[in-house]
N, C-alpha and C positions, 0 to 999 in steps of 0.2 A: 504494500500500500504506500502510495506516494505521500510525502509531507505536503501540506498546503503551501509552505514557504517555497518549496522547490518546484511546484507545478508551474508549467509555462502556460500562460493564457494568451489567446489571440488578442490582437490589438483591439478588435471590436468588443470582445468580452471584457477586457480590462476597462475600456471606455464605458461600457454599460455599468460595470461595478462602481466606477467612480461617480457616474451620474446619479447612482442610487444613494450616495452618501448625503444624508440630510443635514441642513444647517440649523433647523429649529425643531422643537418637539422631539429631541433625541431622548434615548433612554436615560442618560445621566441627568439631563435637564428635567425630565419628568420626576425623577427621584427627588431632586431638590425642591421642585414645585409642590409635590405631595407633602414633604416634611414641613416646608414653610407654611403651607395652607393648614395643615393639621395643628400647627402651633398657634394658629389664629391670625397670622399675618396675611394681609391682602396686598396684591401687587398688580402691576400692569406688565404685559408681555411685549417684548421686542419694540420698544418705542422708537419710532423712526426719527423723532426730533432730537434724540441724544446720540452722541458719537458712538459708533459701533453697535447700535441697536441692542442694548444690554438685554440679557435673557429675562431677568426679573427686575422691575423697577418699583421702588417704594417711595412714591412722590412726597408724602408727608415727612419722611425721614431723610429726604435728599440722598438716598442710598440706592445702589444697584448691586446685583449679584450676577456675575458672568460665570457660566459653567463651561469650562474649556476641555476639549479633548486633548489628551497628552501628546499624541502623535502630531496632530494638526497645528498645535500651538507651541511646540517645542519645550515641553515640561522636562525638568531634570529628573526623570525616572526611567526605568528600563524601556517602557513603551515610547516615551518621548524621545529617547536617544536613538531609536531605530532610524536608519537612513536607507531608503531604497537604493538598491544597486543598479537597477535598470533606469536609464535616463537620469543619472545622478545629478547632473548640472541643473536640469529643470527642477527637480525636487528640492535641491539646496536653495535655489532662488525662491521657489514657491513657499517653502516652510520658513525661510528667513524673512520673506516679505510678510507672512502672517504675524511673526513675532514683532516686527517693526510696526506694523499697522496696529497691533494690540497696544503697544507702548504709546503710540500717538493718541489713540482713542482714550486710554486711561489718563494721559496728561490733559487732554481736552476736558474730560469729565471733571477732573480735579480743579482745573482752572474755572470751570463753571459752577463750582461749589458742591459737587457731588462726591460722596464717598463710594468706593468700589471694593467689593470682595470677589476674589477669584477663587472658585472651587474647581479643583482638577478632577478629572475623571477617576484617577487612581485613588482619590481620597474619599470616595463615596461609599465605601464598603460598610462602615460602622454607622448606622443611623443615629445612635445616641451621641456620638462624637460630632457628627454633622449638625444635629439639632443644637448642640452646645455652641458650636462655632457661629451658627446663624443667630442664635439668641445673643451671644456676646457682641456680634456685629451690629445687630439691629436694636439691641437692648434699650 
């Protein structure tokens, strides 16, 4: 049985896989939304008038929560350190651009008087720890 990592996909199949990657309503985002809602916090989703369209916005607290995928946003964890071997130059530019865009968006949010919390995909395993972080941030 072949490993998923070593399987070769056709260009069309790889393209279809990449198109299927969602930018909103992802499983990690839904985990955070359920926990925040269960704690009694109410929020707005993906506000287009804020830099980066934060995943969860708490207008009365001038606070946002952004749920980041480790691979896509360059987290310093095993999944975030993965670098594709095929088309490496493209991926280095793409992922580096994502990190730079995130930094610009967070700087713009801060300049506009918003506080931001980044929750990484790899940190969502323990619901009680996640709830404590959200409570501390929004407190």
